C-alpha positions in Angstrom: 20.5 -98.3 9.9 21.3 -95.5 7.7 19.9 -92.1 8.5 19.4 -89.4 5.8 19.8 -85.7 6.4 16.7 -84.0 5.2 17.3 -80.5 3.8 15.0 -77.9 2.7 12.2 -75.8 3.8 8.9 -77.0 5.2 6.0 -75.8 3.0 2.7 -75.2 4.4 -0.3 -76.7 2.7 -2.3 -74.5 0.3 -5.4 -72.8 1.8 -8.1 -70.5 0.9 -7.8 -68.5 4.2 -10.3 -65.6 5.1 -9.8 -63.5 8.2 -13.0 -62.1 9.6 -12.0 -59.1 11.9 -14.1 -57.4 14.3 -13.7 -53.4 14.1 -16.6 -52.3 16.3 -16.4 -49.4 18.6 -15.5 -51.7 21.5 -12.3 -52.5 19.8 -10.0 -49.9 20.8 -7.4 -48.4 18.4 -4.3 -50.2 20.0 -6.3 -53.4 20.0 -7.1 -53.1 16.4 -3.5 -52.4 15.6 -2.7 -55.6 17.5 -5.3 -57.5 15.4 -3.5 -56.4 12.2 -0.2 -57.2 13.7 -1.7 -60.8 14.5 -2.9 -61.1 10.8 0.6 -60.1 9.4 2.3 -62.6 11.6 0.1 -65.3 10.5 0.9 -64.3 6.9 4.5 -64.6 7.7 4.1 -68.2 8.5 2.4 -69.3 5.0 3.6 -69.9 1.5 1.7 -67.1 -0.1 1.0 -67.4 -4.1 -1.6 -68.2 -6.6 -0.8 -72.1 -6.3 -0.1 -71.9 -2.5 -2.3 -70.0 0.3 -4.5 -67.3 -0.8 -5.7 -64.8 1.8 -8.7 -62.4 2.2 -10.0 -60.1 5.0 -13.6 -59.3 5.9 -13.8 -56.4 8.1 -17.0 -55.9 10.1 -19.0 -53.8 12.6 -22.6 -52.9 11.9 -21.9 -53.3 8.2 -19.4 -55.8 6.5 -16.5 -54.8 4.0 -14.5 -57.2 2.1 -11.2 -55.5 2.4 -9.6 -57.6 -0.4 -10.5 -60.8 -2.0 -8.6 -64.0 -2.2 -7.0 -63.6 -5.7 -6.1 -59.8 -4.8 -2.4 -60.4 -3.6 0.0 -63.1 -4.5 3.0 -62.0 -2.2 3.5 -61.6 1.3 4.8 -57.8 1.1 1.8 -56.6 -0.9 -0.6 -58.7 1.4 0.9 -57.4 4.6 0.9 -53.7 3.4 -2.9 -54.2 2.4 -3.5 -55.3 5.9 -1.8 -52.3 7.3 -4.2 -50.1 5.4 -7.2 -51.4 6.9 -9.2 -49.1 9.0 -11.9 -49.7 11.7 -15.4 -49.3 11.0 -16.3 -48.4 14.6 -19.8 -49.3 15.0 -21.9 -52.5 16.4 -20.7 -56.1 16.4 -22.6 -57.9 13.4 -20.5 -61.0 13.6 -23.4 -63.2 12.0 -23.6 -60.9 8.9 -19.8 -61.0 8.6 -19.8 -64.8 8.7 -22.6 -65.0 6.3 -20.8 -62.5 4.0 -17.7 -64.6 3.9 -19.3 -67.7 3.3 -21.4 -66.2 0.5 -19.0 -64.0 -1.0 -15.4 -64.4 0.1 -15.2 -68.1 -0.6 -16.5 -67.8 -4.1 -14.8 -68.8 -7.2 -15.4 -65.3 -8.6 -13.5 -64.2 -5.6 -10.6 -66.4 -6.0 -11.3 -69.5 -4.0 -10.5 -72.8 -5.6 -13.2 -75.2 -6.3 -14.0 -78.4 -4.6 -11.9 -80.5 -7.2 -8.8 -78.6 -6.0 -9.1 -80.4 -2.6 -7.7 -76.9 -1.0 -9.3 -76.4 2.5 -11.3 -73.3 3.1 -10.6 -71.8 6.6 -12.0 -68.8 8.1 -10.4 -67.1 11.4 -12.5 -64.9 13.4 -11.2 -62.2 15.4 -13.6 -60.5 17.9 -13.9 -59.1 21.2 -17.4 -60.0 22.2 -20.8 -61.2 21.5 -22.6 -60.6 18.2 -25.5 -58.4 18.1 -27.1 -60.8 15.4 -27.5 -64.3 14.7 -27.2 -66.5 11.6 -27.3 -70.4 11.3 -23.4 -70.3 11.4 -23.3 -68.3 14.9 -26.1 -70.4 16.2 -24.1 -73.6 16.0 -21.5 -74.2 18.9 
């Protein structure tokens, strides 16, 4: 039997990845900093680029703010700097509205998402500290 030595670096599969982060008043400043550190650490593990993984962030409380779209940053350093600049919105917890906004606006072709023929998975990671104050079809499913 012959064993071959495998060299090189593992590459992650391309994704269109949207972080949906809760910045309501119940998320304390230190906790919000930890959320941004978490997002940055995930970014560190990914291959970022136009043909690789693209990342967007949706920030929410009583309102929803798309901090940046999927096509906004094509390298880890600028992406992590953008995450570092995010500030809390500090009001209620409208998780349903945030999920609906991500589905309707962040995962669109205009926002930089790849179309169905690309076979690139669409992934959302929701980081929250509690129950939503609203509902959508997305939050009603379990």
